[in-house]
C-alpha positions, 0 to 999 in steps of 0.5 A: 500500500502506498503512503498518503499525505493530507495537505490543507491549504494545498492550492497556493503558497507553502501548502502548494509547495508541500504538495510538490515535495511530498509528490516528488517523494512518492506520496499520494496526496489528499488536497484540501482547500476551498477553491475547487477549480484550483484543487482540481488543477493542482491535482491534475498537475501532480498526477501528470508530473509525479505519477501519483494518485490524488484525492480532492476535498473542497472544505472551508476549515474555518467552519465546523462543517469543513472540519467534519468533512476532513474527519469523515474522510479520514474515518471512512477511507482505507488509506495509509495516511502517514503525513498531515500538513495542516496549513490552514486552520488548526485541525484538532479533531481531524488531527486526532482522527489522523493519529488513529488512522495511521499504521506507520510512524507519521509526520504532522506539520502544523503551520498555523497553531 
């Protein structure tokens, strides 16, 4: 099973840079942001450039509903989620779900504590 990384704020700036770095290192990427067209464009670029798989989640993480979307994704998908780059709002509950979903040593980077 290939490792996955979840990156919030994945369409621009530091979050976008992390998606390239992780993809270059062979991670599949779950991209999370509010802007669906940008998410889809970024996912397509990562897939064609690095030959990885992506999943796109449109969510506003400043809202409870947006955070719940991420929590539900982690809880309901059987992926080896081994890295969390939290580049938007702190995802405290999702971080807990992330810890429960990891089967290998994991990496968590919180850029906006």
